[in-house]
Chimera marker file (.cmm) of the C-alpha trace (Angstrom):
<marker_set name="trace">
<marker id="1" x="15.609" y="-2.987" z="7.220" r="1" g="1" b="0" radius="0.5"/>
<marker id="2" x="13.341" y="0.454" z="6.148" r="1" g="1" b="0" radius="0.5"/>
<marker id="3" x="16.197" y="1.413" z="4.096" r="1" g="1" b="0" radius="0.5"/>
<marker id="4" x="16.459" y="-1.874" z="2.486" r="1" g="1" b="0" radius="0.5"/>
<marker id="5" x="12.714" y="-1.457" z="1.411" r="1" g="1" b="0" radius="0.5"/>
<marker id="6" x="12.746" y="1.819" z="0.891" r="1" g="1" b="0" radius="0.5"/>
<marker id="7" x="16.232" y="2.063" z="-1.173" r="1" g="1" b="0" radius="0.5"/>
<marker id="8" x="14.901" y="-0.460" z="-3.627" r="1" g="1" b="0" radius="0.5"/>
<marker id="9" x="15.311" y="0.925" z="-7.512" r="1" g="1" b="0" radius="0.5"/>
<marker id="10" x="12.498" y="-1.170" z="-8.520" r="1" g="1" b="0" radius="0.5"/>
<marker id="11" x="10.023" y="-2.855" z="-6.754" r="1" g="1" b="0" radius="0.5"/>
<marker id="12" x="9.496" y="-7.024" z="-6.328" r="1" g="1" b="0" radius="0.5"/>
<marker id="13" x="5.960" y="-6.304" z="-6.718" r="1" g="1" b="0" radius="0.5"/>
<marker id="14" x="2.939" y="-4.343" z="-8.312" r="1" g="1" b="0" radius="0.5"/>
<marker id="15" x="0.580" y="-3.038" z="-5.965" r="1" g="1" b="0" radius="0.5"/>
<marker id="16" x="-1.464" y="-2.204" z="-9.458" r="1" g="1" b="0" radius="0.5"/>
<marker id="17" x="-1.117" y="-5.702" z="-10.582" r="1" g="1" b="0" radius="0.5"/>
<marker id="18" x="-2.581" y="-6.720" z="-7.086" r="1" g="1" b="0" radius="0.5"/>
<marker id="19" x="-5.341" y="-4.526" z="-7.485" r="1" g="1" b="0" radius="0.5"/>
<marker id="20" x="-6.081" y="-5.723" z="-11.093" r="1" g="1" b="0" radius="0.5"/>
<marker id="21" x="-5.854" y="-9.195" z="-10.601" r="1" g="1" b="0" radius="0.5"/>
<marker id="22" x="-7.863" y="-9.606" z="-7.331" r="1" g="1" b="0" radius="0.5"/>
<marker id="23" x="-4.377" y="-10.567" z="-5.360" r="1" g="1" b="0" radius="0.5"/>
<marker id="24" x="-4.334" y="-10.284" z="-1.433" r="1" g="1" b="0" radius="0.5"/>
<marker id="25" x="-1.656" y="-8.594" z="-0.121" r="1" g="1" b="0" radius="0.5"/>
<marker id="26" x="-0.766" y="-9.352" z="3.568" r="1" g="1" b="0" radius="0.5"/>
<marker id="27" x="1.395" y="-6.647" z="4.968" r="1" g="1" b="0" radius="0.5"/>
<marker id="28" x="3.000" y="-7.162" z="9.116" r="1" g="1" b="0" radius="0.5"/>
<marker id="29" x="4.319" y="-3.810" z="10.276" r="1" g="1" b="0" radius="0.5"/>
<marker id="30" x="4.321" y="-5.502" z="13.630" r="1" g="1" b="0" radius="0.5"/>
<marker id="31" x="5.414" y="-2.350" z="16.137" r="1" g="1" b="0" radius="0.5"/>
<marker id="32" x="7.334" y="-5.202" z="17.888" r="1" g="1" b="0" radius="0.5"/>
<marker id="33" x="9.429" y="-6.060" z="14.639" r="1" g="1" b="0" radius="0.5"/>
<marker id="34" x="9.900" y="-2.721" z="12.978" r="1" g="1" b="0" radius="0.5"/>
<marker id="35" x="9.747" y="-0.392" z="15.699" r="1" g="1" b="0" radius="0.5"/>
<marker id="36" x="7.234" y="2.192" z="16.130" r="1" g="1" b="0" radius="0.5"/>
<marker id="37" x="8.378" y="5.198" z="13.715" r="1" g="1" b="0" radius="0.5"/>
<marker id="38" x="9.352" y="2.293" z="11.165" r="1" g="1" b="0" radius="0.5"/>
<marker id="39" x="5.806" y="0.816" z="11.342" r="1" g="1" b="0" radius="0.5"/>
<marker id="40" x="4.500" y="4.465" z="11.412" r="1" g="1" b="0" radius="0.5"/>
<marker id="41" x="6.432" y="5.058" z="7.935" r="1" g="1" b="0" radius="0.5"/>
<marker id="42" x="6.493" y="1.813" z="6.222" r="1" g="1" b="0" radius="0.5"/>
<marker id="43" x="2.544" y="2.027" z="6.666" r="1" g="1" b="0" radius="0.5"/>
<marker id="44" x="1.967" y="5.400" z="5.087" r="1" g="1" b="0" radius="0.5"/>
<marker id="45" x="4.181" y="4.882" z="2.471" r="1" g="1" b="0" radius="0.5"/>
<marker id="46" x="1.830" y="1.707" z="1.600" r="1" g="1" b="0" radius="0.5"/>
<marker id="47" x="-1.121" y="3.332" z="1.934" r="1" g="1" b="0" radius="0.5"/>
<marker id="48" x="0.211" y="6.577" z="-0.625" r="1" g="1" b="0" radius="0.5"/>
<marker id="49" x="1.430" y="3.488" z="-2.706" r="1" g="1" b="0" radius="0.5"/>
<marker id="50" x="-2.188" y="1.955" z="-2.835" r="1" g="1" b="0" radius="0.5"/>
<marker id="51" x="-4.047" y="5.491" z="-3.359" r="1" g="1" b="0" radius="0.5"/>
<marker id="52" x="-0.649" y="6.045" z="-6.314" r="1" g="1" b="0" radius="0.5"/>
<marker id="53" x="-1.720" y="3.049" z="-7.936" r="1" g="1" b="0" radius="0.5"/>
<marker id="54" x="-6.048" y="2.953" z="-7.430" r="1" g="1" b="0" radius="0.5"/>
<marker id="55" x="-5.071" y="6.615" z="-9.475" r="1" g="1" b="0" radius="0.5"/>
<marker id="56" x="-3.308" y="4.995" z="-12.340" r="1" g="1" b="0" radius="0.5"/>
<marker id="57" x="-6.556" y="2.698" z="-12.869" r="1" g="1" b="0" radius="0.5"/>
<marker id="58" x="-7.853" y="5.439" z="-14.490" r="1" g="1" b="0" radius="0.5"/>
<marker id="59" x="-6.625" y="4.177" z="-18.352" r="1" g="1" b="0" radius="0.5"/>
<marker id="60" x="-9.243" y="1.549" z="-17.875" r="1" g="1" b="0" radius="0.5"/>
<marker id="61" x="-12.649" y="2.565" z="-18.563" r="1" g="1" b="0" radius="0.5"/>
<marker id="62" x="-15.220" y="2.640" z="-15.250" r="1" g="1" b="0" radius="0.5"/>
<marker id="63" x="-17.415" y="-0.174" z="-15.941" r="1" g="1" b="0" radius="0.5"/>
<marker id="64" x="-14.305" y="-2.545" z="-17.109" r="1" g="1" b="0" radius="0.5"/>
<marker id="65" x="-12.131" y="-1.573" z="-13.510" r="1" g="1" b="0" radius="0.5"/>
<marker id="66" x="-12.890" y="-4.378" z="-10.689" r="1" g="1" b="0" radius="0.5"/>
<marker id="67" x="-13.466" y="-3.179" z="-7.351" r="1" g="1" b="0" radius="0.5"/>
<marker id="68" x="-10.821" y="-2.986" z="-4.638" r="1" g="1" b="0" radius="0.5"/>
<marker id="69" x="-10.934" y="-2.811" z="-1.259" r="1" g="1" b="0" radius="0.5"/>
<marker id="70" x="-8.346" y="-2.213" z="1.440" r="1" g="1" b="0" radius="0.5"/>
<marker id="71" x="-8.521" y="-2.851" z="5.002" r="1" g="1" b="0" radius="0.5"/>
<marker id="72" x="-6.098" y="-1.115" z="7.457" r="1" g="1" b="0" radius="0.5"/>
<marker id="73" x="-5.684" y="-2.294" z="10.999" r="1" g="1" b="0" radius="0.5"/>
<marker id="74" x="-4.938" y="0.325" z="13.221" r="1" g="1" b="0" radius="0.5"/>
<marker id="75" x="-6.130" y="2.706" z="11.039" r="1" g="1" b="0" radius="0.5"/>
<marker id="76" x="-5.075" y="5.780" z="13.131" r="1" g="1" b="0" radius="0.5"/>
<marker id="77" x="-1.428" y="5.372" z="12.825" r="1" g="1" b="0" radius="0.5"/>
<marker id="78" x="-1.804" y="5.333" z="8.936" r="1" g="1" b="0" radius="0.5"/>
<marker id="79" x="-4.156" y="7.819" z="8.446" r="1" g="1" b="0" radius="0.5"/>
<marker id="80" x="-3.592" y="11.122" z="6.055" r="1" g="1" b="0" radius="0.5"/>
<marker id="81" x="-5.454" y="14.356" z="5.301" r="1" g="1" b="0" radius="0.5"/>
<marker id="82" x="-6.474" y="12.206" z="2.167" r="1" g="1" b="0" radius="0.5"/>
<marker id="83" x="-6.828" y="8.835" z="3.526" r="1" g="1" b="0" radius="0.5"/>
<link id1="1" id2="2" r="1" g="1" b="0" radius="0.2"/>
<link id1="2" id2="3" r="1" g="1" b="0" radius="0.2"/>
<link id1="3" id2="4" r="1" g="1" b="0" radius="0.2"/>
<link id1="4" id2="5" r="1" g="1" b="0" radius="0.2"/>
<link id1="5" id2="6" r="1" g="1" b="0" radius="0.2"/>
<link id1="6" id2="7" r="1" g="1" b="0" radius="0.2"/>
<link id1="7" id2="8" r="1" g="1" b="0" radius="0.2"/>
<link id1="8" id2="9" r="1" g="1" b="0" radius="0.2"/>
<link id1="9" id2="10" r="1" g="1" b="0" radius="0.2"/>
<link id1="10" id2="11" r="1" g="1" b="0" radius="0.2"/>
<link id1="11" id2="12" r="1" g="1" b="0" radius="0.2"/>
<link id1="12" id2="13" r="1" g="1" b="0" radius="0.2"/>
<link id1="13" id2="14" r="1" g="1" b="0" radius="0.2"/>
<link id1="14" id2="15" r="1" g="1" b="0" radius="0.2"/>
<link id1="15" id2="16" r="1" g="1" b="0" radius="0.2"/>
<link id1="16" id2="17" r="1" g="1" b="0" radius="0.2"/>
<link id1="17" id2="18" r="1" g="1" b="0" radius="0.2"/>
<link id1="18" id2="19" r="1" g="1" b="0" radius="0.2"/>
<link id1="19" id2="20" r="1" g="1" b="0" radius="0.2"/>
<link id1="20" id2="21" r="1" g="1" b="0" radius="0.2"/>
<link id1="21" id2="22" r="1" g="1" b="0" radius="0.2"/>
<link id1="22" id2="23" r="1" g="1" b="0" radius="0.2"/>
<link id1="23" id2="24" r="1" g="1" b="0" radius="0.2"/>
<link id1="24" id2="25" r="1" g="1" b="0" radius="0.2"/>
<link id1="25" id2="26" r="1" g="1" b="0" radius="0.2"/>
<link id1="26" id2="27" r="1" g="1" b="0" radius="0.2"/>
<link id1="27" id2="28" r="1" g="1" b="0" radius="0.2"/>
<link id1="28" id2="29" r="1" g="1" b="0" radius="0.2"/>
<link id1="29" id2="30" r="1" g="1" b="0" radius="0.2"/>
<link id1="30" id2="31" r="1" g="1" b="0" radius="0.2"/>
<link id1="31" id2="32" r="1" g="1" b="0" radius="0.2"/>
<link id1="32" id2="33" r="1" g="1" b="0" radius="0.2"/>
<link id1="33" id2="34" r="1" g="1" b="0" radius="0.2"/>
<link id1="34" id2="35" r="1" g="1" b="0" radius="0.2"/>
<link id1="35" id2="36" r="1" g="1" b="0" radius="0.2"/>
<link id1="36" id2="37" r="1" g="1" b="0" radius="0.2"/>
<link id1="37" id2="38" r="1" g="1" b="0" radius="0.2"/>
<link id1="38" id2="39" r="1" g="1" b="0" radius="0.2"/>
<link id1="39" id2="40" r="1" g="1" b="0" radius="0.2"/>
<link id1="40" id2="41" r="1" g="1" b="0" radius="0.2"/>
<link id1="41" id2="42" r="1" g="1" b="0" radius="0.2"/>
<link id1="42" id2="43" r="1" g="1" b="0" radius="0.2"/>
<link id1="43" id2="44" r="1" g="1" b="0" radius="0.2"/>
<link id1="44" id2="45" r="1" g="1" b="0" radius="0.2"/>
<link id1="45" id2="46" r="1" g="1" b="0" radius="0.2"/>
<link id1="46" id2="47" r="1" g="1" b="0" radius="0.2"/>
<link id1="47" id2="48" r="1" g="1" b="0" radius="0.2"/>
<link id1="48" id2="49" r="1" g="1" b="0" radius="0.2"/>
<link id1="49" id2="50" r="1" g="1" b="0" radius="0.2"/>
<link id1="50" id2="51" r="1" g="1" b="0" radius="0.2"/>
<link id1="51" id2="52" r="1" g="1" b="0" radius="0.2"/>
<link id1="52" id2="53" r="1" g="1" b="0" radius="0.2"/>
<link id1="53" id2="54" r="1" g="1" b="0" radius="0.2"/>
<link id1="54" id2="55" r="1" g="1" b="0" radius="0.2"/>
<link id1="55" id2="56" r="1" g="1" b="0" radius="0.2"/>
<link id1="56" id2="57" r="1" g="1" b="0" radius="0.2"/>
<link id1="57" id2="58" r="1" g="1" b="0" radius="0.2"/>
<link id1="58" id2="59" r="1" g="1" b="0" radius="0.2"/>
<link id1="59" id2="60" r="1" g="1" b="0" radius="0.2"/>
<link id1="60" id2="61" r="1" g="1" b="0" radius="0.2"/>
<link id1="61" id2="62" r="1" g="1" b="0" radius="0.2"/>
<link id1="62" id2="63" r="1" g="1" b="0" radius="0.2"/>
<link id1="63" id2="64" r="1" g="1" b="0" radius="0.2"/>
<link id1="64" id2="65" r="1" g="1" b="0" radius="0.2"/>
<link id1="65" id2="66" r="1" g="1" b="0" radius="0.2"/>
<link id1="66" id2="67" r="1" g="1" b="0" radius="0.2"/>
<link id1="67" id2="68" r="1" g="1" b="0" radius="0.2"/>
<link id1="68" id2="69" r="1" g="1" b="0" radius="0.2"/>
<link id1="69" id2="70" r="1" g="1" b="0" radius="0.2"/>
<link id1="70" id2="71" r="1" g="1" b="0" radius="0.2"/>
<link id1="71" id2="72" r="1" g="1" b="0" radius="0.2"/>
<link id1="72" id2="73" r="1" g="1" b="0" radius="0.2"/>
<link id1="73" id2="74" r="1" g="1" b="0" radius="0.2"/>
<link id1="74" id2="75" r="1" g="1" b="0" radius="0.2"/>
<link id1="75" id2="76" r="1" g="1" b="0" radius="0.2"/>
<link id1="76" id2="77" r="1" g="1" b="0" radius="0.2"/>
<link id1="77" id2="78" r="1" g="1" b="0" radius="0.2"/>
<link id1="78" id2="79" r="1" g="1" b="0" radius="0.2"/>
<link id1="79" id2="80" r="1" g="1" b="0" radius="0.2"/>
<link id1="80" id2="81" r="1" g="1" b="0" radius="0.2"/>
<link id1="81" id2="82" r="1" g="1" b="0" radius="0.2"/>
<link id1="82" id2="83" r="1" g="1" b="0" radius="0.2"/>
</marker_set>
């Protein structure tokens, strides 16, 4: 399953679009379904993708940027030095 997700050449959706258009994205990373290692890996990938999308918003003037919140359940599983 992880290979099917990470191995795609083009994403089916844009995290930047989610952020810019006030959309809600729910990601089920259940350890029971994916396994602990796969859930942690995919969670960290999503966090990195959100960080990259947030940084790419520098092309929008700050006063025109819409705020975006990222809620992460079980944060300790996906924490990095930059997050």
